[in-house]
N, C-alpha and C positions, 0 to 999 in steps of 0.2 A: 239507313245509309251509312251510319257509323260502323255497323257490323260488316257491311260490304267493304268499306275502306280499310278496316282493320283485319278482321278474322279471315275474310276471303283472300286478301292480299297475302297474308302469311301462308295460308295453305297453298295458294297458287305458286308462291316462290319456292316452297318446299318441294312441291310436285315437279316443278320445272327446273329446280336447282338454280334459281336466280336470286337476286337480292334487290332491295330498294323498293321505292314506291311503284305501284302498278298504275295508279291514276295520277293525274297531273297535280292535284292538290286536294285539300280537305273539302268535303261537301259543305256547301253553305246555302241555306234556303233564303230566298229573297222575295219579299212581298211585292206584288206588282199592281199598280193602279190600272185596272183593266181598260177603262174607257180611253185612256190617253196613251198607254204604252204596250198593252198586251199584243196587239197586232204587229207592232214593230219588233217586239221581242220574239214572236213566233218566226218572223222572217230571219232574224239574227241567228236563231238556233238552227233553222233549216239550211242556212247558208254556211254554217261552220265547216262542213267537210270540204266544200269547194274553196273557201277562204284559206283553209289550212293546206291546200294543194293535194288533198287525198284522192280526189276524183276530178274528172273534167265535166261530168254531168251529174247533177244532184241526184237524179233517179238511180244512179249506179251505186250509191252508198247504201249498203244493206241494212244498217242499223238506224235508219231514219224513218219517220212517219210521213215524210214529204211525198212519196209516191201515192200514198192514200189520200192526200189532199188534192193532187193535180191529175189523177188518173182514175180509171174505173176499178183499180185494185181494191179488193175488199179491205175495209179497215178493221183492226182488232177491236174486240169488245170494249177495251179500256179507253179507246181513242174517241174523244168527243170533238168533232170538227166544227159543228154548227156554230159554236161560240165565236170562232175565228171568222168563219164565213159571214156571220151577221155583222161583224165589224167592218166588212168591206162595203156595207151599205148598198148591196145589189141583190136582185132577186133571181137573176139567171146567169148562166155560164160562170158559176162560182169557181169551178176548177181552173178554167182558163184565166180568169181575172186574178186568182191567187197566184198562179204561176207568173203572170206578168208582174205582179207586185213584188214577188221574191226576186225576180230577175233584175229589178231596178237597182238592187244593191242594198247594203246595210245602212240604216239610219245613223247619222253621225253622232247623235246624242247617245244612242245605245252603245255604239262602238266605243265611245269615250268612257262610258260607265264601266264597261267590262275590261277596259285597258288599264284601269287603276289597280294597283296592288292591294289596297285596302278598301274594299267595296262597302258601301253603305248597305244596311239590311233592308232597304226598301228602294223601289224604283217608282218615282211618282212626284207629285207636287208637295209643297210644304203643308198644305191642308191635309193631304193624305198621310203625311208623316205624323202630324199631330193626332189624327184619328187613330193611327196604329198604336201610339204610345198610351192612349187612353184605354185601349182594349187589353193591354198586357195584364196578366195575372201577377200578383205579388208573389215573391218567393215563399212567403209564409203559407200560401194556399196550395203549394205543390206538395203532394203527399210523399211520404218516404218511399212508397211502392213505385210511384211514378219516377221519382228521382233515381231509384235503383235501376229502373229500366234503361235509363239513359247513361248510366255509368259505363266507362270502358271496361272491357274484359281484361283479365290479368295477362292473357296471351298478347293482347294488343299493347298493353303497357310495357311488357317485357321486351317486345320487339322494338319499341321506341327507345327504351333504355339501352339496348344492345347497339342500336344505330348511333345514338349520341355518344356513347362511350367507346364506340368502334371495337366491340368485342362480339364473339359468337353468342348466339342465343343459348346454345347448350352450356356454355361456360357459366351462365347465370343460373340455370335451372338444375344443374347437376351438382349435388352436394360433394364437396371435396374434403376428404378426411385427412387428418394429420396436420402438421404445422405448415400452413400455406400463407401467402400474403393476403392481406385484407381484400376481400372481394367486394369492393365498393358498389359496382353495378348491382350485385345481388342484394346488398343492403338497401339500395334505392328501390328495388322492386318490392322488397318487404314493406318499406315505408309507403310506397304508392299503392300497393295492394290494399292496405288498410285505409289510407287517406283518400285515394281516388276511386278504387273499385268497391270499397265498403265491405271487404271480405272479413270473415272471422279468422281468428288465429289458426284454427284447425284447417280451414280451407287453404290458407297461405302455406301451412306446413305440408299439406298434401301436394300442392303444386311444386314446391321446392324440394320435395323428397326428404323432409325432416320427420323423424319418428316422434319428436316431442315439440311442443309449442313454446316451451319456456324461454328458449333463446331468442325468440322473435322480438318481444318487447325490449329486451336488453340491447339487441342489435339496432333497433330503431332509435333508441336513446343515444347510442354511440354515433349513429349517423347524424342526428340532430346536433350533437355537440360538435361534430366535424364541420357541419355546415355553418355553425355559428362562428367558426374560426377560419373557414376557408370560403372566401367570397366566390371563387371560381366554381367550386362544387355547388354552392348554393344557387348560383346563377344557372348552372347546368340543370339542376333539378327543377328550378322555376321554369326554365324553357320547355322542359318535357311536359310539365303540368299545364303549361299554356296551350298545348295542342288539344286540350280537352275543354269542354264547357262546364265542367263541374266546379 
């Protein structure tokens, strides 16, 4: 999901010559207590297109699994409907009953949950919450390989830096020879490529078009000194880093 949010968005924007976020916000996985909330959540998701005013009939939205729930339309292999049907607690006319359930409207508790800007990572009771936190693996148990898999790509980080500093992507990645002003966004990318992406100096040099790696540690040290004396810059870098989970 991070790859879709980052890499795909960048390539889409370059192809279409557009800019900005392609999706509404960052992907966030939420654990759901199935017995109490899963059925209501299914209804909330299926009603999204009509609540957003995108269609007048839910069946007309082409990117929804809803038609497969309420009609004889074949379901894709990945769609497992039986779990939702079972929670209706009926044995017959499941399609009709699910349609009626969805047409009743969105559950107020679910709507309130998703209307909040800062959502909790779980949807369920306090008992469910306590169980979740007992299941979490400690950070020490996460292998370096697994951690690297979830690190952002340098393209994605550079896109974020360009956006926050309001500069072109190319102005960061293209090496400028001669006496030029300090390219702080480029310095930030070097720093974050090492700090957030876990890249080696040679990999950073290749991305930024540098023939040698020697200037990278020096540049990163300069940036750290700048951040120590420039709270605005430090806050900007912190804000960019906060977009990622590393």
